Every structure is written in C-alpha cells, then in structure tokens.
Backbone atoms as SQL, in Angstrom:
CREATE TABLE atoms (id INTEGER PRIMARY KEY, chain TEXT, resi INTEGER, resn TEXT, atom TEXT, x REAL, y REAL, z REAL);
INSERT INTO atoms VALUES
  (1, 'A', 1, 'MET', 'N', 0.823, -1.180, 0.000),
  (2, 'A', 1, 'MET', 'CA', 0.000, 0.000, 0.000),
  (3, 'A', 1, 'MET', 'C', 0.874, 1.254, 0.000),
  (4, 'A', 2, 'VAL', 'N', 1.910, 1.246, 0.832),
  (5, 'A', 2, 'VAL', 'CA', 2.806, 2.400, 0.901),
  (6, 'A', 2, 'VAL', 'C', 3.545, 2.565, -0.427),
  (7, 'A', 3, 'GLY', 'N', 3.982, 1.460, -1.005),
  (8, 'A', 3, 'GLY', 'CA', 4.660, 1.507, -2.302),
  (9, 'A', 3, 'GLY', 'C', 3.772, 2.079, -3.394),
  (10, 'A', 4, 'LEU', 'N', 2.520, 1.678, -3.415),
  (11, 'A', 4, 'LEU', 'CA', 1.572, 2.190, -4.406),
  (12, 'A', 4, 'LEU', 'C', 1.346, 3.682, -4.210),
  (13, 'A', 5, 'ALA', 'N', 1.149, 4.103, -2.960),
  (14, 'A', 5, 'ALA', 'CA', 0.941, 5.523, -2.673),
  (15, 'A', 5, 'ALA', 'C', 2.151, 6.340, -3.118),
  (16, 'A', 6, 'LYS', 'N', 3.348, 5.803, -2.895),
  (17, 'A', 6, 'LYS', 'CA', 4.575, 6.497, -3.295),
  (18, 'A', 6, 'LYS', 'C', 4.676, 6.570, -4.817),
  (19, 'A', 7, 'ALA', 'N', 4.328, 5.475, -5.486),
  (20, 'A', 7, 'ALA', 'CA', 4.425, 5.412, -6.949),
  (21, 'A', 7, 'ALA', 'C', 3.479, 6.380, -7.644),
  (22, 'A', 8, 'ILE', 'N', 2.280, 6.554, -7.099),
  (23, 'A', 8, 'ILE', 'CA', 1.298, 7.424, -7.762),
  (24, 'A', 8, 'ILE', 'C', 1.222, 8.814, -7.129),
  (25, 'A', 9, 'GLY', 'N', 2.074, 9.059, -6.131),
  (26, 'A', 9, 'GLY', 'CA', 2.074, 10.369, -5.476),
  (27, 'A', 9, 'GLY', 'C', 0.851, 10.583, -4.599),
  (28, 'A', 10, 'GLY', 'N', 0.339, 9.499, -4.044),
  (29, 'A', 10, 'GLY', 'CA', -0.854, 9.572, -3.215),
  (30, 'A', 10, 'GLY', 'C', -0.535, 9.656, -1.737),
  (31, 'A', 11, 'ARG', 'N', -1.562, 9.530, -0.937),
  (32, 'A', 11, 'ARG', 'CA', -1.446, 9.552, 0.520),
  (33, 'A', 11, 'ARG', 'C', -1.996, 8.254, 1.090),
  (34, 'A', 12, 'VAL', 'N', -1.545, 7.958, 2.294),
  (35, 'A', 12, 'VAL', 'CA', -2.079, 6.818, 3.031),
  (36, 'A', 12, 'VAL', 'C', -2.958, 7.365, 4.145),
  (37, 'A', 13, 'VAL', 'N', -4.174, 6.857, 4.239),
  (38, 'A', 13, 'VAL', 'CA', -5.087, 7.213, 5.328),
  (39, 'A', 13, 'VAL', 'C', -5.214, 5.974, 6.196),
  (40, 'A', 14, 'THR', 'N', -4.824, 6.103, 7.472),
  (41, 'A', 14, 'THR', 'CA', -4.784, 4.922, 8.327),
  (42, 'A', 14, 'THR', 'C', -4.983, 5.281, 9.790),
  (43, 'A', 15, 'ASN', 'N', -5.318, 4.283, 10.571),
  (44, 'A', 15, 'ASN', 'CA', -5.294, 4.430, 12.024),
  (45, 'A', 15, 'ASN', 'C', -4.271, 3.458, 12.629),
  (46, 'A', 16, 'ASP', 'N', -3.498, 2.803, 11.776),
  (47, 'A', 16, 'ASP', 'CA', -2.486, 1.846, 12.198),
  (48, 'A', 16, 'ASP', 'C', -1.168, 2.570, 12.480),
  (49, 'A', 17, 'PHE', 'N', -0.678, 2.480, 13.707),
  (50, 'A', 17, 'PHE', 'CA', 0.532, 3.179, 14.121),
  (51, 'A', 17, 'PHE', 'C', 1.745, 2.757, 13.302),
  (52, 'A', 18, 'ASN', 'N', 1.919, 1.453, 13.112),
  (53, 'A', 18, 'ASN', 'CA', 3.096, 0.952, 12.391),
  (54, 'A', 18, 'ASN', 'C', 3.073, 1.345, 10.916),
  (55, 'A', 19, 'LEU', 'N', 1.913, 1.255, 10.287),
  (56, 'A', 19, 'LEU', 'CA', 1.801, 1.669, 8.889),
  (57, 'A', 19, 'LEU', 'C', 2.089, 3.159, 8.750),
  (58, 'A', 20, 'ASN', 'N', 1.635, 3.935, 9.710),
  (59, 'A', 20, 'ASN', 'CA', 1.898, 5.372, 9.738),
  (60, 'A', 20, 'ASN', 'C', 3.406, 5.633, 9.747),
  (61, 'A', 21, 'LYS', 'N', 4.129, 4.949, 10.628),
  (62, 'A', 21, 'LYS', 'CA', 5.576, 5.145, 10.743),
  (63, 'A', 21, 'LYS', 'C', 6.315, 4.694, 9.480),
  (64, 'A', 22, 'ILE', 'N', 5.918, 3.579, 8.915),
  (65, 'A', 22, 'ILE', 'CA', 6.557, 3.081, 7.694),
  (66, 'A', 22, 'ILE', 'C', 6.374, 4.073, 6.550),
  (67, 'A', 23, 'ALA', 'N', 5.147, 4.582, 6.399),
  (68, 'A', 23, 'ALA', 'CA', 4.871, 5.549, 5.336),
  (69, 'A', 23, 'ALA', 'C', 5.685, 6.824, 5.536),
  (70, 'A', 24, 'GLN', 'N', 5.773, 7.301, 6.770),
  (71, 'A', 24, 'GLN', 'CA', 6.568, 8.496, 7.052),
  (72, 'A', 24, 'GLN', 'C', 8.033, 8.267, 6.712),
  (73, 'A', 25, 'LEU', 'N', 8.572, 7.114, 7.087),
  (74, 'A', 25, 'LEU', 'CA', 9.977, 6.810, 6.797),
  (75, 'A', 25, 'LEU', 'C', 10.262, 6.753, 5.301),
  (76, 'A', 26, 'GLN', 'N', 9.259, 6.360, 4.521),
  (77, 'A', 26, 'GLN', 'CA', 9.438, 6.271, 3.074),
  (78, 'A', 26, 'GLN', 'C', 9.051, 7.566, 2.364),
  (79, 'A', 27, 'GLY', 'N', 8.706, 8.592, 3.128),
  (80, 'A', 27, 'GLY', 'CA', 8.405, 9.893, 2.544),
  (81, 'A', 27, 'GLY', 'C', 7.021, 10.017, 1.934),
  (82, 'A', 28, 'VAL', 'N', 6.086, 9.185, 2.368),
  (83, 'A', 28, 'VAL', 'CA', 4.707, 9.232, 1.871),
  (84, 'A', 28, 'VAL', 'C', 3.867, 10.023, 2.865),
  (85, 'A', 29, 'ASP', 'N', 3.028, 10.924, 2.344),
  (86, 'A', 29, 'ASP', 'CA', 2.129, 11.680, 3.212),
  (87, 'A', 29, 'ASP', 'C', 1.139, 10.730, 3.877),
  (88, 'A', 30, 'VAL', 'N', 0.892, 10.968, 5.161),
  (89, 'A', 30, 'VAL', 'CA', 0.002, 10.110, 5.931),
  (90, 'A', 30, 'VAL', 'C', -1.052, 10.966, 6.619),
  (91, 'A', 31, 'ILE', 'N', -2.289, 10.540, 6.521),
  (92, 'A', 31, 'ILE', 'CA', -3.363, 11.137, 7.302),
  (93, 'A', 31, 'ILE', 'C', -3.726, 10.114, 8.371),
  (94, 'A', 32, 'ASN', 'N', -3.429, 10.441, 9.609),
  (95, 'A', 32, 'ASN', 'CA', -3.681, 9.535, 10.723),
  (96, 'A', 32, 'ASN', 'C', -5.071, 9.831, 11.282),
  (97, 'A', 33, 'LEU', 'N', -5.952, 8.861, 11.203),
  (98, 'A', 33, 'LEU', 'CA', -7.332, 9.058, 11.649),
  (99, 'A', 33, 'LEU', 'C', -7.425, 9.304, 13.151),
  (100, 'A', 34, 'ASN', 'N', -6.510, 8.716, 13.934),
  (101, 'A', 34, 'ASN', 'CA', -6.531, 8.955, 15.383),
  (102, 'A', 34, 'ASN', 'C', -6.185, 10.405, 15.696),
  (103, 'A', 35, 'GLU', 'N', -5.175, 10.962, 15.015),
  (104, 'A', 35, 'GLU', 'CA', -4.818, 12.364, 15.220),
  (105, 'A', 35, 'GLU', 'C', -5.949, 13.280, 14.806),
  (106, 'A', 36, 'LEU', 'N', -6.599, 12.948, 13.688),
  (107, 'A', 36, 'LEU', 'CA', -7.721, 13.753, 13.221),
  (108, 'A', 36, 'LEU', 'C', -8.867, 13.725, 14.224),
  (109, 'A', 37, 'ALA', 'N', -9.177, 12.545, 14.746),
  (110, 'A', 37, 'ALA', 'CA', -10.253, 12.428, 15.734),
  (111, 'A', 37, 'ALA', 'C', -9.921, 13.218, 16.995),
  (112, 'A', 38, 'ASN', 'N', -8.669, 13.147, 17.449),
  (113, 'A', 38, 'ASN', 'CA', -8.275, 13.895, 18.641),
  (114, 'A', 38, 'ASN', 'C', -8.324, 15.399, 18.401),
  (115, 'A', 39, 'ALA', 'N', -7.995, 15.831, 17.205),
  (116, 'A', 39, 'ALA', 'CA', -8.041, 17.262, 16.893),
  (117, 'A', 39, 'ALA', 'C', -9.473, 17.780, 16.883),
  (118, 'A', 40, 'LEU', 'N', -10.410, 16.909, 16.536),
  (119, 'A', 40, 'LEU', 'CA', -11.806, 17.335, 16.441),
  (120, 'A', 40, 'LEU', 'C', -12.585, 17.184, 17.735),
  (121, 'A', 41, 'LYS', 'N', -11.991, 16.536, 18.732),
  (122, 'A', 41, 'LYS', 'CA', -12.684, 16.364, 20.009),
  (123, 'A', 41, 'LYS', 'C', -12.827, 17.703, 20.723),
  (124, 'A', 42, 'LEU', 'N', -13.979, 17.921, 21.264),
  (125, 'A', 42, 'LEU', 'CA', -14.224, 19.127, 22.035),
  (126, 'A', 42, 'LEU', 'C', -14.233, 18.784, 23.516),
  (127, 'A', 43, 'VAL', 'N', -13.685, 19.658, 24.300),
  (128, 'A', 43, 'VAL', 'CA', -13.667, 19.447, 25.741),
  (129, 'A', 43, 'VAL', 'C', -14.707, 20.368, 26.361),
  (130, 'A', 44, 'ALA', 'N', -15.646, 19.794, 27.056),
  (131, 'A', 44, 'ALA', 'CA', -16.660, 20.574, 27.767),
  (132, 'A', 44, 'ALA', 'C', -16.374, 20.464, 29.254),
  (133, 'A', 45, 'LEU', 'N', -16.300, 21.591, 29.897),
  (134, 'A', 45, 'LEU', 'CA', -16.037, 21.612, 31.331),
  (135, 'A', 45, 'LEU', 'C', -17.336, 21.480, 32.113),
  (136, 'A', 46, 'PRO', 'N', -17.304, 20.895, 33.303),
  (137, 'A', 46, 'PRO', 'CA', -18.520, 20.781, 34.112),
  (138, 'A', 46, 'PRO', 'C', -19.116, 22.162, 34.385),
  (139, 'A', 47, 'GLY', 'N', -20.402, 22.276, 34.180),
  (140, 'A', 47, 'GLY', 'CA', -21.103, 23.535, 34.418),
  (141, 'A', 47, 'GLY', 'C', -21.117, 24.460, 33.220),
  (142, 'A', 48, 'GLU', 'N', -20.391, 24.124, 32.177),
  (143, 'A', 48, 'GLU', 'CA', -20.354, 24.956, 30.974),
  (144, 'A', 48, 'GLU', 'C', -21.655, 24.782, 30.197),
  (145, 'A', 49, 'HIS', 'N', -22.206, 25.875, 29.697),
  (146, 'A', 49, 'HIS', 'CA', -23.438, 25.825, 28.908),
  (147, 'A', 49, 'HIS', 'C', -23.082, 25.618, 27.443),
  (148, 'A', 50, 'LEU', 'N', -23.780, 24.689, 26.811),
  (149, 'A', 50, 'LEU', 'CA', -23.532, 24.368, 25.414),
  (150, 'A', 50, 'LEU', 'C', -24.784, 24.626, 24.600),
  (151, 'A', 51, 'THR', 'N', -24.592, 25.088, 23.389),
  (152, 'A', 51, 'THR', 'CA', -25.702, 25.245, 22.472),
  (153, 'A', 51, 'THR', 'C', -25.532, 24.203, 21.376),
  (154, 'A', 52, 'ILE', 'N', -26.539, 23.374, 21.192),
  (155, 'A', 52, 'ILE', 'CA', -26.470, 22.331, 20.168),
  (156, 'A', 52, 'ILE', 'C', -27.679, 22.438, 19.256),
  (157, 'A', 53, 'ARG', 'N', -27.545, 21.851, 18.078),
  (158, 'A', 53, 'ARG', 'CA', -28.666, 21.767, 17.139),
  (159, 'A', 53, 'ARG', 'C', -28.864, 20.299, 16.812),
  (160, 'A', 54, 'ILE', 'N', -30.044, 19.788, 17.089),
  (161, 'A', 54, 'ILE', 'CA', -30.348, 18.382, 16.793),
  (162, 'A', 54, 'ILE', 'C', -30.615, 18.275, 15.295),
  (163, 'A', 55, 'VAL', 'N', -29.856, 17.392, 14.641),
  (164, 'A', 55, 'VAL', 'CA', -29.940, 17.286, 13.187),
  (165, 'A', 55, 'VAL', 'C', -30.604, 15.989, 12.706),
  (166, 'A', 56, 'LYS', 'N', -30.687, 14.993, 13.585),
  (167, 'A', 56, 'LYS', 'CA', -31.297, 13.731, 13.168),
  (168, 'A', 56, 'LYS', 'C', -31.849, 13.005, 14.381),
  (169, 'A', 57, 'GLN', 'N', -33.070, 12.529, 14.252),
  (170, 'A', 57, 'GLN', 'CA', -33.683, 11.746, 15.317),
  (171, 'A', 57, 'GLN', 'C', -33.036, 10.374, 15.366),
  (172, 'A', 58, 'GLY', 'N', -32.840, 9.858, 16.576),
  (173, 'A', 58, 'GLY', 'CA', -32.230, 8.553, 16.740),
  (174, 'A', 58, 'GLY', 'C', -33.212, 7.422, 16.546),
  (175, 'A', 59, 'ASP', 'N', -32.679, 6.205, 16.509),
  (176, 'A', 59, 'ASP', 'CA', -33.513, 5.017, 16.337),
  (177, 'A', 59, 'ASP', 'C', -34.235, 4.631, 17.622),
  (178, 'A', 60, 'GLN', 'N', -33.689, 5.044, 18.778),
  (179, 'A', 60, 'GLN', 'CA', -34.268, 4.705, 20.061),
  (180, 'A', 60, 'GLN', 'C', -34.690, 5.977, 20.783),
  (181, 'A', 61, 'MET', 'N', -35.484, 5.791, 21.841),
  (182, 'A', 61, 'MET', 'CA', -35.885, 6.936, 22.648),
  (183, 'A', 61, 'MET', 'C', -34.675, 7.593, 23.286),
  (184, 'A', 62, 'ALA', 'N', -34.704, 8.883, 23.397),
  (185, 'A', 62, 'ALA', 'CA', -33.646, 9.679, 24.030),
  (186, 'A', 62, 'ALA', 'C', -32.323, 9.590, 23.277),
  (187, 'A', 63, 'ARG', 'N', -32.366, 9.334, 21.971),
  (188, 'A', 63, 'ARG', 'CA', -31.156, 9.293, 21.140),
  (189, 'A', 63, 'ARG', 'C', -31.346, 10.260, 19.972),
  (190, 'A', 64, 'ALA', 'N', -30.265, 10.931, 19.602),
  (191, 'A', 64, 'ALA', 'CA', -30.297, 11.826, 18.444),
  (192, 'A', 64, 'ALA', 'C', -28.870, 12.196, 18.066),
  (193, 'A', 65, 'SER', 'N', -28.705, 12.728, 16.866),
  (194, 'A', 65, 'SER', 'CA', -27.428, 13.275, 16.425),
  (195, 'A', 65, 'SER', 'C', -27.531, 14.787, 16.504),
  (196, 'A', 66, 'ALA', 'N', -26.487, 15.410, 17.021),
  (197, 'A', 66, 'ALA', 'CA', -26.520, 16.858, 17.194),
  (198, 'A', 66, 'ALA', 'C', -25.183, 17.468, 16.809),
  (199, 'A', 67, 'ILE', 'N', -25.201, 18.778, 16.571),
  (200, 'A', 67, 'ILE', 'CA', -24.002, 19.540, 16.256),
  (201, 'A', 67, 'ILE', 'C', -23.822, 20.584, 17.335),
  (202, 'A', 68, 'TRP', 'N', -22.601, 20.708, 17.828),
  (203, 'A', 68, 'TRP', 'CA', -22.281, 21.725, 18.820),
  (204, 'A', 68, 'TRP', 'C', -22.104, 23.029, 18.060),
  (205, 'A', 69, 'THR', 'N', -23.021, 23.954, 18.211),
  (206, 'A', 69, 'THR', 'CA', -23.018, 25.169, 17.393),
  (207, 'A', 69, 'THR', 'C', -22.176, 26.292, 17.974),
  (208, 'A', 70, 'THR', 'N', -21.745, 26.175, 19.219),
  (209, 'A', 70, 'THR', 'CA', -20.957, 27.248, 19.824),
  (210, 'A', 70, 'THR', 'C', -19.603, 26.730, 20.287),
  (211, 'A', 71, 'ALA', 'N', -18.835, 26.187, 19.363),
  (212, 'A', 71, 'ALA', 'CA', -17.500, 25.707, 19.710),
  (213, 'A', 71, 'ALA', 'C', -16.626, 26.907, 20.077),
  (214, 'A', 72, 'PRO', 'N', -15.891, 26.822, 21.163),
  (215, 'A', 72, 'PRO', 'CA', -15.068, 27.950, 21.604),
  (216, 'A', 72, 'PRO', 'C', -13.912, 28.246, 20.648),
  (217, 'A', 73, 'TRP', 'N', -13.422, 29.462, 20.698),
  (218, 'A', 73, 'TRP', 'CA', -12.354, 29.900, 19.799),
  (219, 'A', 73, 'TRP', 'C', -11.122, 29.019, 19.922),
  (220, 'A', 74, 'TRP', 'N', -10.786, 28.547, 21.130),
  (221, 'A', 74, 'TRP', 'CA', -9.566, 27.757, 21.298),
  (222, 'A', 74, 'TRP', 'C', -9.671, 26.420, 20.587),
  (223, 'A', 75, 'TRP', 'N', -10.898, 25.900, 20.446),
  (224, 'A', 75, 'TRP', 'CA', -11.060, 24.647, 19.718),
  (225, 'A', 75, 'TRP', 'C', -10.755, 24.867, 18.243),
  (226, 'A', 76, 'TRP', 'N', -11.303, 25.936, 17.680),
  (227, 'A', 76, 'TRP', 'CA', -11.076, 26.215, 16.265),
  (228, 'A', 76, 'TRP', 'C', -9.615, 26.506, 15.995),
  (229, 'A', 77, 'SER', 'N', -8.959, 27.221, 16.910),
  (230, 'A', 77, 'SER', 'CA', -7.553, 27.548, 16.693),
  (231, 'A', 77, 'SER', 'C', -6.692, 26.284, 16.731),
  (232, 'A', 78, 'LYS', 'N', -7.115, 25.268, 17.476),
  (233, 'A', 78, 'LYS', 'CA', -6.372, 24.011, 17.560),
  (234, 'A', 78, 'LYS', 'C', -6.697, 23.095, 16.375),
  (235, 'A', 79, 'ALA', 'N', -7.970, 23.028, 16.006),
  (236, 'A', 79, 'ALA', 'CA', -8.393, 22.063, 14.996),
  (237, 'A', 79, 'ALA', 'C', -8.254, 22.578, 13.568),
  (238, 'A', 80, 'ALA', 'N', -8.440, 23.869, 13.333),
  (239, 'A', 80, 'ALA', 'CA', -8.450, 24.405, 11.980),
  (240, 'A', 80, 'ALA', 'C', -7.181, 24.091, 11.186),
  (241, 'A', 81, 'PRO', 'N', -5.979, 24.249, 11.779),
  (242, 'A', 81, 'PRO', 'CA', -4.790, 23.920, 10.978),
  (243, 'A', 81, 'PRO', 'C', -4.740, 22.471, 10.517),
  (244, 'A', 82, 'ARG', 'N', -5.270, 21.561, 11.304),
  (245, 'A', 82, 'ARG', 'CA', -5.269, 20.144, 10.919),
  (246, 'A', 82, 'ARG', 'C', -6.315, 19.855, 9.849),
  (247, 'A', 83, 'LEU', 'N', -7.396, 20.634, 9.850),
  (248, 'A', 83, 'LEU', 'CA', -8.445, 20.408, 8.864),
  (249, 'A', 83, 'LEU', 'C', -8.009, 20.864, 7.471),
  (250, 'A', 84, 'ASP', 'N', -7.106, 21.847, 7.403),
  (251, 'A', 84, 'ASP', 'CA', -6.648, 22.374, 6.125),
  (252, 'A', 84, 'ASP', 'C', -5.476, 21.597, 5.547),
  (253, 'A', 85, 'ARG', 'N', -5.037, 20.549, 6.218),
  (254, 'A', 85, 'ARG', 'CA', -3.901, 19.758, 5.744),
  (255, 'A', 85, 'ARG', 'C', -4.185, 19.161, 4.380),
  (256, 'A', 86, 'LYS', 'N', -3.166, 19.127, 3.553),
  (257, 'A', 86, 'LYS', 'CA', -3.336, 18.517, 2.221),
  (258, 'A', 86, 'LYS', 'C', -2.587, 17.213, 2.144);
C-alpha cells in the first residue's frame, strides 16, 4: 500500500501506528485518523453551557445526532490547521 501511494504520489489514510511510521519513513504523506479524531474532540467543562442543534432523530428513545453550534475559539484555533492539511 505504501509503495503504491509512493508510486502514484498519493497519501495513506490509516489508524495503524506501524503503517503510519513506515509511510513516514518512506516519505509518503500520511493522514492519521486517530490524530484527526483527537483534533476534532471538544472538551466541555462541568457547568459549561452548550448550544447544540439536533440534526437527526435517533432510532431509540432519548437518542439523536446533534451539532455543537458554539464551539469555543480555542477549539477552532487548535483544529483548523489540521483540517486544512493537504
């Protein structure tokens, strides 16, 4: 997989630590899904008020998908550079 990505000038998208290291050593761009997930995680402190928008009803009672509409500036400053990665 790493050889193919190198041959065609592509990237490797993985959550495998060892594959990530091998690709980096061979000079192939790697998008690590674990790093991306950690960059997108929001930290909510106890007692903090959150504004969310429910976007989809869940399959069970008391379940739904929602978007946090008031992400703090520090989250965007941390996550935005990783989102623009090529």
